[in-house]
Each structure stands twice: as C-alpha cells, then as structure tokens.
C-alpha positions in Angstrom: -25.2 22.6 17.1 -24.0 20.5 20.0 -20.7 19.7 18.1 -20.2 23.5 17.5 -20.8 24.3 21.2 -18.4 21.6 22.4 -15.7 22.7 20.0 -16.1 26.3 21.1 -15.9 25.3 24.9 -12.7 23.3 24.1 -11.3 26.4 22.3 -12.0 28.5 25.4 -9.4 26.5 27.5 -6.2 27.7 25.7 -7.6 31.1 25.4 -8.3 31.3 29.2 -4.7 30.2 29.8 -3.4 33.0 27.7 -5.5 35.5 29.4 -4.3 34.4 32.8 -0.6 34.6 31.7 -1.1 38.2 30.4 -3.0 39.1 33.5 -0.5 37.6 35.9 2.4 39.4 34.3 0.8 42.7 34.1 -0.3 42.9 37.7 3.2 42.0 38.8 4.6 44.9 36.6 2.7 47.4 38.8 5.0 49.3 41.2 4.9 48.2 44.8 4.3 44.8 46.4 2.0 43.4 49.2 5.0 43.3 51.6 6.1 46.9 50.8 2.6 48.2 51.8 2.7 46.2 55.0 6.3 46.9 56.1 7.5 50.2 54.7 5.6 52.4 57.2 6.7 50.3 60.2 10.2 51.2 61.3 10.3 48.1 63.6 10.3 45.7 60.7 13.7 44.3 59.8 15.1 43.1 56.5 14.8 39.6 57.7 11.2 40.0 58.5 10.6 41.4 55.0 12.4 38.5 53.5 10.2 36.0 55.5 7.1 37.8 54.4 8.3 37.4 50.8 8.8 33.8 51.2 5.4 33.4 52.9 3.7 34.8 49.8 6.0 32.9 47.4 7.1 36.3 46.1 10.8 35.3 46.4 10.4 32.8 43.5 10.7 33.7 39.8 7.6 34.9 38.2 7.0 31.8 36.1 7.3 29.6 39.2 4.7 31.8 41.0 2.4 31.4 38.0 2.7 27.7 38.0 2.0 27.6 41.7 -1.1 29.6 41.1 -2.2 27.5 38.2 -1.7 24.3 40.2 -4.1 25.7 42.8 -6.5 26.8 40.2 -6.7 23.3 38.7 -8.3 22.1 41.8 -10.7 25.2 42.0 -8.5 26.8 44.6 -8.0 30.6 44.0 -5.5 30.8 46.8 -5.4 32.8 50.1 -5.7 36.5 50.3 -2.6 38.6 51.2 -4.8 40.8 53.4 -4.4 40.5 57.3 -7.5 38.3 57.5 -5.8 35.6 55.4 -9.3 34.4 54.1 -9.5 32.2 51.0 -10.0 34.1 47.9 -13.1 32.1 46.8 -14.9 32.9 50.1 -14.2 36.6 49.6 -15.5 36.6 46.1 -18.5 34.4 46.8 -19.4 36.7 49.6 -19.7 39.6 47.2 -20.6 38.1 43.9 -24.3 37.6 44.4 -25.0 41.3 44.9 -22.9 42.3 41.8 -24.7 39.7 39.8 -28.1 40.9 40.9 -27.3 44.5 40.1 -25.9 43.7 36.6 -28.7 41.3 35.8 -31.3 43.9 36.6 -29.5 46.6 34.7 -29.1 44.3 31.6 -32.9 43.4 31.7 -33.7 47.1 31.9 -31.4 47.8 29.0 -33.2 45.2 26.9 -36.6 46.1 27.9 -36.2 49.8 27.4 -33.5 50.3 24.8 -34.7 47.9 22.1 -38.2 49.2 21.8 -36.9 52.8 21.8 -34.5 51.8 18.9 -37.3 50.2 16.9 -39.7 53.0 17.4 -37.0 55.6 16.4 -36.2 53.7 13.3 -39.9 53.2 12.2 -40.7 56.9 13.0 -37.4 58.2 11.7 -36.9 62.0 12.0 -40.0 62.3 14.2 -40.1 64.2 17.5 -39.8 60.9 19.3 -36.6 60.1 17.3 -35.2 63.6 18.0 -35.9 63.4 21.6 -34.3 60.0 22.1 -31.4 61.2 20.0 -30.8 64.1 22.6 -31.1 61.4 25.3 -28.4 59.3 23.6 -25.9 62.1 23.4 -26.5 63.1 27.0 -26.0 59.4 28.1 -22.7 59.1 26.3 -21.4 62.5 27.5 -22.4 62.4 31.1 -19.7 61.1 33.4 -21.1 58.2 35.6 -19.7 59.4 38.9 -21.1 63.0 38.4 -24.5 61.6 37.6 -24.4 59.4 40.7 -23.7 62.3 42.9 -26.6 64.3 41.4 -29.0 61.4 42.0 -27.7 61.0 45.5 -28.3 64.6 46.2 -31.7 64.8 44.6 -33.3 61.5 45.8 -31.4 60.9 48.9 -30.8 64.2 50.5 -33.4 66.8 49.1 -36.3 64.4 48.6 -35.3 61.7 51.1 -37.0 59.0 48.9 -34.1 56.6 48.4 -31.1 55.5 50.6 -27.7 56.6 49.2 -25.3 54.1 50.6 -25.1 50.3 51.3 -27.4 47.6 50.2 -29.6 47.4 53.3 -30.7 49.4 56.2 -29.4 49.0 59.8 -32.6 47.4 61.0 -32.8 45.0 58.0 -32.7 41.9 60.2 -35.7 43.0 62.2 -37.9 43.8 59.1 -40.8 41.5 57.9 -40.0 39.6 54.7 -42.1 42.1 52.6 -40.5 45.1 54.2 -37.0 43.6 53.7 -37.7 43.2 50.0 -38.9 46.7 49.7 -35.9 48.0 51.7 -33.6 46.0 49.4 -35.4 47.4 46.3 -35.0 50.9 47.4 -31.2 50.4 47.9 -31.0 48.9 44.3 -32.8 51.5 42.4 -30.0 54.1 42.1 -27.2 51.5 41.4 -29.3 49.7 38.8 -30.4 52.9 37.0 -26.8 54.2 37.1 -25.4 50.9 35.7 -28.0 50.9 32.9 -28.0 54.6 31.9 -25.1 54.5 29.6 -26.2 51.1 28.1 -29.7 52.4 27.3 -28.3 55.2 25.2 -25.9 52.9 23.3 -28.1 50.0 22.6 -31.0 52.1 21.5 -28.8 53.7 18.9 -27.4 50.3 17.8 -30.9 49.1 17.4 -32.1 52.1 15.5 -29.3 51.8 13.1 -29.8 48.2 12.5 -33.6 48.6 12.0 -33.0 51.5 9.5 -30.8 49.3 7.5 -33.1 46.3 7.5 -36.4 48.0 6.8 -34.8 49.4 3.5 -34.1 45.8 2.2 -36.0 44.4 -0.7 -37.7 41.5 1.3 -39.3 44.1 3.6 -40.7 45.9 0.5 -41.9 42.5 -0.7 -43.5 41.7 2.6 -45.4 45.0 2.5 -46.4 44.4 -1.1 -48.0 41.1 -0.1 -50.4 42.8 2.1 -48.9 42.0 5.5 -49.7 44.4 8.4 -47.0 46.9 9.4 -46.8 45.3 12.8 -46.0 41.9 11.1 -43.4 43.4 8.8 -41.7 45.2 11.6 -41.7 42.7 14.5 -41.8 39.4 12.6 -39.5 40.0 9.7 -37.3 43.2 10.2 -36.7 42.9 14.0 -35.4 39.3 13.9 -32.7 40.3 11.4 -31.9 43.6 13.1 -31.3 41.8 16.3 -28.2 39.9 15.1 -25.6 42.6 15.6 -27.2 43.6 18.9 -27.0 39.9 20.2 -23.2 40.1 19.9 -23.0 43.4 21.8 -25.2 42.1 24.5 -23.2 39.0 24.9 -20.0 41.0 25.2 -21.5 43.6 27.6 -21.7 41.3 30.5 -18.0 41.6 31.5 -18.2 45.3 30.8 -21.1 45.8 33.3 -19.1 44.0 36.0 -16.0 46.2 35.3 -18.2 49.2 35.5 -19.6 48.3 38.8 -16.2 49.4 40.3 -17.5 53.0 40.0 -21.0 52.8 41.4 -20.1 50.1 44.0 -17.5 52.5 45.3 -19.8 55.5 45.3 -22.7 53.8 46.8 -20.6 51.8 49.3 -22.0 48.5 48.0 -20.0 45.4 49.1 -19.7 43.9 45.7 -17.0 42.6 43.3 -16.2 46.0 41.9 -15.4 47.4 45.4 -13.4 44.3 46.3 -11.4 44.6 43.0 -10.6 48.3 43.7 -9.5 47.5 47.4 -7.4 44.6 46.3 -5.7 46.6 43.6 -4.8 49.3 46.0 -3.4 46.8 48.5 -1.6 44.6 45.7 -3.6 41.6 46.9 -2.5 39.4 43.8 -4.6 36.3 44.6 -7.9 38.3 44.9 -7.0 40.3 41.8 -6.3 37.2 39.7 -9.5 35.5 41.0 -11.6 38.4 39.9 -9.9 38.6 36.6 -10.3 34.9 35.9 -14.0 35.2 36.7 -14.3 38.2 34.4 -12.4 36.3 31.7 -14.7 33.3 32.0 -17.8 35.6 31.9 -16.4 37.1 28.7 -15.9 33.8 27.0 -19.3 32.6 28.1 -20.9 35.8 26.8 -19.2 35.4 23.5 -20.4 31.7 23.3 -24.0 32.8 24.2 -23.9 35.5 21.5 -22.7 32.9 18.9 -25.5 30.4 19.9 -28.1 33.2 19.9 -26.9 34.2 16.4 -27.6 30.6 15.3 -31.1 30.6 17.0 -32.0 33.9 15.4 -30.6 33.1 11.8 -31.3 29.6 10.4 -28.7 30.2 7.8 -26.0 30.0 10.4 -27.3 26.7 11.7 -27.2 25.2 8.3 -23.7 26.4 7.8 
C-alpha cells in the first residue's frame, strides 16, 4: 500500500505540470490584459507608461518565458505578486480567504455524507415506497433548481421575511465585542445558508448514486446467501451490502472536493463571503494572472489529492484491491 501511494504521488508531479501549462496558456488567451484594464480609461497614460507597466509585470516577454518565470517562483513556494494596486503577495491573499472556503465546503461535504447516504440506502431497501417516491421528487428538484435562484429565495424567506438568519458576510459588525459563545453562534448563523446551498445539489445527486448502487448490490447472489444463512436484515444491509455499494460513491466523493470549491464562486458572490470563490471571480474580471494561477494550482492539487484519497479508500473498502 505504501509503495502504491508513493508511486501515485510521484505520478502527480508531471500531471500537475501539464495542468499548469494548459491553465497558463488558456488564461492568457482571454481578451484583455491587466495593463489594458488599468490604462485604457485614463487618457493621461502614454504609450511609454503602458510599455513600462508591461515590463513591470513581465508581460513584454514571450509566453513561454513568462511561464518559466512563474514556475521558478513556484518551485520555492512563491506564487508571485498580485497585479492589483495593493501589490500583495498572492499566497497572502489566498491564505486570507482559504480557511472560510474550506470550512464551508467541509461542512457541506459532511452534511452530504450524513444525509445523502442514509437516504440512498433506505430508498433502495424500500424501493417503490412512499419514502422512495418522495426522495425521488426531491432529487429532481435538486437537479433542476438553479443555485442562484434558490439562494435568493432563502435570503428573502429567512433573512427578510422571518429575520432569522443574516443574508450577507460571515460575521456581524459587532463580532469583535461578542463573548466567545455568542461569537460562535453568530458565525454559525452566517454559515447556515451558504452550507445548505452548497450541499443541496450534492444531496440529491449522492442519494441517487447510493440508491442505484445499493439496488445493484442487494440483487447479488451473496446477499441472497447471507439471508439464507439466517443473518438479520440489518447485518445483511449494513455489513455486507453497504460496504460494496460504497465503492463507486467513494470515487465521486473524492472528486467532488474541487467541484465544491469551484461552486463556491456562486454562493460566495451572492452572500458576499470573502472566500476563494469570490477572490477567483474578482481576479478573473481584473485579469490578475498570478492570483488566478495560484487558485488554479490549489484546485489542481486538491483534485489530485482527492483522486488519491479515493483510490486509497477503495483499497481500504475492498480487500481484493489491496491484494492486487
């Protein structure tokens, strides 16, 4: 197992390099540049000043040279300096916003696992029951409902009409003056809507995946044999069927981590949450290449790590994979 993990980690290096090359080329193909956005609307900026700004950002060099300069900085864990007027290091801007995005996505992933997997198992065990039909309707609504529209409805209902939950930001204006317990409650109220919104689509999808896998597993011959031996239905479902039905879901869970972060662009923008999604959107609009590349690299690393975790979890769930 250790040799397999080491081999996969070594294979991740050239794959990450390929991802960075493609990302670097694609973002530079987008129309406009950082200097255009800063100078085109200022009639007092001369062509010489534009050229000096191009040289300041190394944009006057060929694209491959710009990439090698960026990789050289990345090799010493330096993501460069932002093109924005504050000229802050990219790593500082990302680390400032990364924790809140991780908290929201971890909570939403836990909610998906805790709620969706039991729903999928019960829907499969009680196939064609009222519970199965109701959850099926819930699934179709979850897939069809636009995230931004649902967010607006929740904000109007719980934030404006009922006044139960805040509708923007991650903390109240008087957060610094609250007691520790009151501060935790305030943070929790701000997180409820973003977490629910982030997990809503996943709840629908993962419950269906789990249902389909369980239906396939419980029809297998070894499940019939387990029941013929006199095992309880609880032991048959949760000890024998569930473990094998989890294998495809493990892969989807591992690969869903970067998808959750990518989806955070929507709800972080709607709820004005200062997270990675909002930073990525603002950087894209301003053509802040170093920040964009920094966020893409983090997303690529999370994707590769999620894939590795899925493979290791596969081996832990299925002894046959460990033997092979």
